[in-house]
C-alpha positions as CSV (number, residue, x, y, z in Angstrom):
1,M,0.0,0.0,0.0
2,R,1.2,3.5,-0.8
3,T,0.0,6.8,0.8
4,Q,1.4,10.3,1.4
5,V,1.0,10.4,5.2
6,A,0.8,7.3,7.4
7,I,-0.9,8.1,10.7
8,I,-0.3,5.7,13.7
9,G,-3.1,6.0,16.2
10,G,-6.9,6.2,15.6
11,G,-7.7,8.5,18.5
12,P,-8.9,12.1,18.2
13,S,-5.5,13.6,17.2
14,G,-4.8,11.0,14.5
15,L,-8.3,11.3,13.1
16,L,-8.3,15.1,13.2
17,L,-5.0,15.2,11.3
18,A,-6.4,12.8,8.7
19,Q,-9.6,14.9,8.2
20,L,-7.6,18.1,7.9
21,L,-5.3,16.6,5.3
22,H,-8.3,15.3,3.4
23,T,-9.7,18.8,3.1
24,R,-6.5,19.6,1.1
25,G,-6.5,16.5,-1.0
26,I,-3.6,14.9,0.9
27,E,-3.9,11.1,1.3
28,S,-3.5,9.3,4.5
29,V,-4.0,5.9,6.1
30,V,-4.8,5.5,9.8
31,L,-3.5,2.5,11.8
32,E,-5.2,1.7,15.1
33,R,-4.1,-1.0,17.6
34,K,-7.6,-1.5,19.0
35,T,-11.1,-1.7,17.6
36,K,-13.3,1.3,16.9
37,D,-15.7,0.3,19.8
38,Y,-12.7,0.1,22.2
39,V,-11.5,3.6,21.2
40,L,-15.0,5.0,21.7
41,S,-15.4,3.3,25.1
42,R,-12.5,5.4,26.6
43,I,-13.7,8.1,29.0
44,R,-11.7,11.3,28.7
45,A,-12.0,15.0,29.4
46,G,-14.6,17.2,27.8
47,V,-13.3,20.8,28.0
48,L,-12.3,22.1,24.5
49,E,-10.3,25.2,23.8
50,R,-11.1,27.7,21.1
51,G,-8.3,26.4,18.9
52,M,-9.7,22.9,19.0
53,L,-13.1,24.2,18.0
54,Q,-11.7,26.1,15.0
55,L,-9.8,22.9,13.8
56,M,-13.0,20.9,14.1
57,D,-14.8,23.6,12.0
58,E,-12.0,23.5,9.4
59,A,-12.1,19.7,9.3
60,G,-15.8,19.8,8.6
61,C,-16.6,17.8,11.7
62,S,-18.2,20.3,14.0
63,D,-22.0,20.3,13.2
64,R,-23.1,18.1,16.1
65,M,-20.5,19.6,18.4
66,R,-21.8,23.1,17.7
67,A,-25.4,21.9,18.2
68,E,-25.0,19.9,21.4
69,N,-22.2,21.6,23.3
70,Y,-22.3,23.5,26.5
71,S,-20.5,26.8,26.4
72,H,-18.9,27.9,29.6
73,D,-18.1,31.5,30.1
74,G,-16.1,30.9,33.3
75,T,-15.3,28.5,36.1
76,Y,-15.5,28.4,39.9
77,I,-12.5,27.9,42.3
78,S,-13.1,27.1,45.9
79,Y,-11.0,26.6,49.1
80,G,-12.7,25.7,52.3
81,E,-16.1,27.4,52.3
82,E,-14.8,30.2,50.1
83,S,-15.4,30.3,46.3
84,F,-15.0,32.7,43.5
85,R,-15.6,32.8,39.7
86,I,-13.1,33.4,36.9
87,D,-15.0,35.0,34.0
88,F,-13.3,33.9,30.8
89,V,-15.4,36.0,28.4
90,V,-15.0,39.2,30.3
91,L,-11.2,38.6,30.8
92,T,-10.3,37.2,27.3
93,G,-13.4,37.5,25.1
94,H,-13.6,33.7,24.7
95,P,-15.5,30.9,26.4
96,V,-14.6,27.2,26.5
97,M,-16.8,24.4,25.4
98,V,-17.9,21.3,27.3
99,Y,-18.2,18.4,24.8
100,G,-16.9,14.9,25.6
101,Q,-13.7,13.7,24.0
102,T,-15.6,10.5,23.2
103,E,-18.1,12.5,21.2
104,V,-15.3,14.4,19.4
105,T,-13.8,11.0,18.4
106,R,-17.2,9.7,17.3
107,D,-17.7,12.7,15.0
108,L,-14.2,12.3,13.5
109,Y,-14.9,8.6,12.8
110,D,-18.2,9.4,11.2
111,A,-16.4,12.0,9.0
112,R,-13.6,9.6,8.1
113,E,-16.1,6.9,7.1
114,K,-18.1,9.3,4.9
115,T,-15.0,10.3,3.0
116,G,-13.9,6.6,2.6
117,G,-10.6,7.3,4.1
118,P,-8.8,4.1,5.0
119,I,-8.5,3.0,8.7
120,E,-6.9,-0.3,9.7
121,F,-8.0,-1.7,13.1
122,N,-6.5,-4.4,15.2
123,V,-3.0,-3.6,14.0
124,D,-0.1,-5.4,15.8
125,D,3.7,-5.5,15.5
126,V,4.0,-2.0,14.1
127,V,7.6,-1.1,13.0
128,I,8.5,2.3,11.6
129,N,11.4,1.8,9.1
130,G,13.6,4.4,7.4
131,A,12.2,7.4,9.1
132,D,15.6,9.0,9.1
133,G,15.7,8.8,5.3
134,D,13.6,9.9,2.4
135,T,11.5,6.7,1.9
136,P,9.9,5.6,5.2
137,Y,7.7,2.6,5.4
138,I,5.7,0.8,8.1
139,T,5.4,-2.9,8.6
140,Y,2.6,-4.4,10.7
141,T,0.3,-7.4,11.0
142,V,-3.5,-7.7,11.0
143,D,-4.9,-11.1,12.1
144,G,-1.4,-12.4,11.8
145,Q,-1.0,-11.4,8.2
146,P,2.0,-9.2,7.3
147,R,1.3,-5.8,5.7
148,R,3.3,-2.8,4.6
149,I,2.7,0.9,3.9
150,D,5.1,3.1,2.0
151,C,4.7,6.8,2.6
152,D,6.3,10.2,2.5
153,F,5.8,11.0,6.2
154,V,4.8,9.2,9.4
155,A,2.6,10.9,12.1
156,G,3.0,9.3,15.5
157,C,-0.3,9.8,17.2
158,D,-0.2,6.6,19.2
159,G,0.1,7.8,22.7
160,F,2.6,7.4,25.5
161,H,2.9,3.6,25.1
162,G,3.0,3.6,21.3
163,V,5.9,2.7,19.1
164,S,6.5,6.2,17.5
165,R,8.4,7.8,20.4
166,Q,10.4,4.6,21.0
167,T,11.5,4.7,17.3
168,I,13.5,7.9,17.9
169,P,17.0,6.7,19.1
170,L,17.9,7.4,22.7
171,S,21.0,9.2,21.4
172,V,18.6,11.8,19.9
173,R,15.7,11.7,22.3
174,R,15.6,13.5,25.7
175,E,12.8,13.1,28.1
176,Y,11.6,15.2,31.0
177,E,9.2,13.9,33.6
178,K,7.5,14.8,36.9
179,V,5.4,12.1,38.6
180,Y,2.8,13.4,41.1
181,P,2.3,11.6,44.4
182,F,-1.4,11.1,44.0
183,G,-4.1,10.2,41.5
184,W,-7.6,11.2,40.6
185,L,-10.5,8.9,41.4
186,G,-13.3,9.7,38.9
187,I,-16.8,8.6,38.4
188,L,-19.4,9.2,35.7
189,S,-23.0,9.3,36.9
190,E,-26.4,9.9,35.2
191,T,-27.1,12.8,37.5
192,P,-27.5,16.6,36.8
193,P,-24.4,18.7,37.4
194,V,-24.0,20.3,40.7
195,N,-23.4,23.7,39.0
196,H,-23.7,25.1,35.5
197,E,-19.9,25.6,35.3
198,L,-17.0,23.5,36.6
199,V,-16.1,23.8,40.3
200,Y,-12.5,23.2,41.2
201,S,-11.9,22.8,45.0
202,N,-8.9,22.9,47.3
203,S,-9.8,21.4,50.7
204,N,-7.8,20.2,53.6
205,R,-8.8,16.6,52.6
206,G,-7.5,17.1,49.1
207,F,-8.5,18.2,45.6
208,A,-12.0,17.8,44.1
209,L,-13.6,18.7,40.8
210,C,-17.3,18.8,39.8
211,S,-17.6,18.6,36.0
212,M,-20.2,17.4,33.5
213,R,-20.9,16.1,30.1
214,N,-24.5,17.2,29.7
215,E,-27.6,18.0,31.7
216,Q,-28.0,14.5,33.0
217,L,-24.4,13.2,32.9
218,S,-21.9,14.4,35.4
219,R,-18.2,13.7,35.9
220,H,-16.7,14.1,39.4
221,Y,-13.1,13.6,40.7
222,I,-11.4,13.5,44.0
223,Q,-7.7,13.3,44.8
224,C,-6.7,9.8,46.1
225,S,-3.7,7.7,47.0
226,L,-1.8,6.0,44.2
227,S,-2.2,2.8,46.1
228,D,-6.0,3.0,45.9
229,S,-8.1,0.8,43.6
230,P,-11.5,1.8,42.3
231,D,-12.8,-1.3,44.0
232,D,-11.8,0.3,47.3
233,W,-14.4,3.0,46.9
234,T,-18.1,2.3,47.0
235,D,-20.3,4.9,45.3
236,A,-21.6,6.0,48.7
237,A,-18.1,6.5,50.0
238,F,-17.2,8.6,47.0
239,W,-20.2,10.9,47.3
240,E,-19.6,11.4,51.0
241,E,-15.9,12.3,50.4
242,L,-16.8,14.6,47.6
243,K,-19.3,16.5,49.8
244,R,-16.6,17.0,52.4
245,R,-14.3,18.6,49.9
246,I,-16.6,21.2,48.3
247,P,-18.3,24.2,49.9
248,T,-21.6,23.5,51.6
249,K,-23.6,25.4,49.0
250,F,-22.4,23.0,46.3
251,A,-22.6,19.9,48.5
252,D,-26.2,20.7,49.4
253,A,-27.0,20.9,45.6
254,L,-25.3,17.6,44.8
255,V,-27.5,14.9,43.3
256,T,-26.0,11.5,43.8
257,G,-26.6,8.2,42.0
258,P,-25.0,5.0,40.8
259,S,-21.7,5.3,38.9
260,V,-21.7,4.4,35.2
261,E,-17.9,4.3,35.2
262,K,-15.3,4.5,37.9
263,S,-11.5,4.7,37.4
264,I,-8.3,6.1,38.9
265,A,-5.8,8.1,36.8
266,P,-2.3,8.8,38.0
267,L,-0.9,12.3,37.3
268,R,2.2,12.9,35.4
269,S,4.0,15.7,33.5
270,F,6.1,14.4,30.6
271,V,7.8,15.9,27.6
272,T,10.1,14.4,25.0
273,E,12.3,16.4,22.7
274,P,12.6,16.6,19.7
275,M,9.1,16.0,18.3
276,R,10.5,15.3,14.9
277,W,13.1,12.7,13.7
278,G,13.6,12.7,10.0
279,R,10.2,12.1,8.4
280,L,8.6,10.9,11.7
281,F,6.6,13.5,13.7
282,L,5.1,13.0,17.2
283,C,1.7,14.4,18.1
284,G,-0.2,14.5,21.4
285,D,0.5,11.9,24.2
286,A,3.3,10.3,22.1
287,A,5.3,13.4,22.9
288,H,3.9,14.9,26.0
289,I,1.5,14.3,28.9
290,V,0.0,16.9,31.3
291,P,-1.9,16.3,34.6
292,P,-5.7,16.7,33.8
293,T,-6.2,19.7,36.1
294,G,-6.2,22.3,33.3
295,A,-7.9,20.0,30.7
296,K,-4.9,20.4,28.3
297,G,-4.3,16.9,27.1
298,L,-6.5,16.8,24.0
299,N,-6.2,20.5,23.5
300,T,-2.4,20.4,23.3
301,A,-2.6,17.5,21.0
302,A,-4.8,19.6,18.8
303,S,-2.2,22.4,18.7
304,D,0.4,19.8,17.5
305,V,-2.0,18.7,14.8
306,Q,-2.4,22.3,13.7
307,Y,1.3,22.8,13.3
308,L,1.9,19.5,11.5
309,Y,-1.1,19.9,9.2
310,N,0.0,23.3,8.1
311,G,3.6,22.2,7.6
312,L,2.5,19.2,5.5
313,R,0.0,21.3,3.6
314,Q,2.8,23.8,2.8
315,F,5.0,21.0,1.7
316,Y,2.5,19.5,-0.7
317,E,1.1,22.7,-2.0
318,S,4.2,24.8,-2.5
319,G,7.1,22.4,-2.1
320,S,8.4,24.3,0.9
321,S,9.7,22.4,3.9
322,E,9.8,25.4,6.2
323,G,6.7,24.3,8.2
324,I,7.8,20.7,8.8
325,D,11.4,21.8,9.5
326,G,10.1,24.1,12.2
327,Y,7.4,21.8,13.5
328,S,9.2,20.5,16.6
329,A,10.5,23.8,17.8
330,K,7.2,25.6,17.3
331,A,5.1,22.8,18.9
332,L,7.4,22.5,21.9
333,L,7.2,26.3,22.7
334,R,3.5,25.9,23.2
335,V,3.8,22.5,24.9
336,W,6.0,23.8,27.6
337,K,3.6,26.7,28.3
338,T,0.7,24.3,28.7
339,E,2.9,22.1,30.9
340,R,3.7,25.1,33.1
341,F,0.0,26.0,33.4
342,S,-1.0,22.5,34.3
343,W,1.8,22.2,36.8
344,W,0.8,25.6,38.4
345,F,-2.9,24.8,38.5
346,S,-2.2,21.4,40.0
347,S,0.1,22.9,42.6
348,L,-2.5,25.4,43.5
349,L,-5.3,22.9,44.2
350,H,-3.9,19.7,45.5
351,R,-2.5,18.6,48.9
352,Y,0.9,17.0,48.7
353,P,2.2,14.5,51.2
354,D,5.3,16.6,52.2
355,Q,3.5,19.9,52.4
356,S,4.3,21.9,55.6
357,E,2.0,24.4,57.3
358,F,4.0,27.1,55.6
359,D,3.4,25.6,52.2
360,I,-0.4,25.4,52.9
361,R,-0.5,29.0,54.0
362,I,1.4,30.0,50.8
363,Q,-1.2,28.0,48.8
364,V,-4.1,29.9,50.4
365,A,-2.3,33.2,49.8
366,E,-2.0,32.3,46.1
367,L,-5.7,31.5,46.0
368,E,-6.5,34.8,47.7
369,F,-4.3,36.7,45.3
370,L,-6.0,35.0,42.3
371,R,-9.4,35.9,43.8
372,S,-8.6,39.6,44.3
373,N,-6.3,40.4,41.4
374,E,-7.6,40.9,37.9
375,A,-4.3,40.6,36.2
376,A,-3.8,37.2,37.8
377,Q,-7.3,36.1,36.8
378,R,-6.6,37.3,33.2
379,A,-3.4,35.2,33.0
380,M,-5.2,32.2,34.4
381,A,-8.2,32.7,32.0
382,E,-5.9,33.2,28.9
383,N,-4.2,29.9,29.6
384,Y,-7.5,28.1,30.3
385,V,-9.3,29.1,27.2
386,G,-6.2,28.3,25.2
387,L,-3.1,30.2,24.2
388,P,-3.0,31.2,20.5
389,Y,-1.3,28.8,18.0
């Protein structure tokens, strides 16, 4: 098989890149290790930045998103019984959108299928060959049968555990990592949201977040020990702990119910450099991971896609390699800014095992400063709604 761009990974970043390339007549093949049903069963964040929305519009995949989304003009931050609101629209002129990542992926699959763009599922034994030369190719198996794709470029959108990053030699690749000493226990429940906008909470018992997917589907999180298992937490125990960590006015409004899904996610900050090796480009979790506190995972992957799409478009339409040559440096400039924001926001809201009383008072002082200072609120809002590409 021959194509122009081989995309490893059938999640939202790989599919978005494929659809954007399609709008410019650039051929691609998407390789996915799992089944479509498996990919669509993964529960992920649902806050989308303005840049992601614009890319979905450009890809022609935004009709349902625009019709069914929840636009949020701000968010609430609480500590103890205190709470205050950051108004994104007043401070930046932009809201964010709440629309589940699963639904984004579903829309992208639907668009890909309508165009007849090839997707291979249940792909195993993927090997990227010749990426440091001019004629890369990928070998893999499907149902035990060997296959090969020759291509001009390879886009590695296959996540942290995929083969793309590992293909870059250790002599070239440098990795930076921070592992946080806690995780997030999250549940999905068919209950109305506790508030019309997200509520982030710093409490002496640990972090909590009240989020949502729609009017009857809520997503809630509490900080937990990395040694915990979802089985350690009954639904009743989760709801009681959540109520202890949010202000009384929100706890009294909380509607509880059986969990539809329950899981624990560890928190990590991770960046690999460079994000390009020859004709192989890394996108999204293949190159970087952020803690979920600022909802930057999918959104930062989208910025990678934007830079790579425009670089490839420039190459095929004008013959210039300027965009692809500058891809890694440009993407990493924005990646590190989102890493900084996610680290800062996590540090502001969580309790750490080694925190002293001094550290906690500094944390409260930072929250008070954010509450009272418009410049600090504007900086937070600009990062939350999404830095420009």
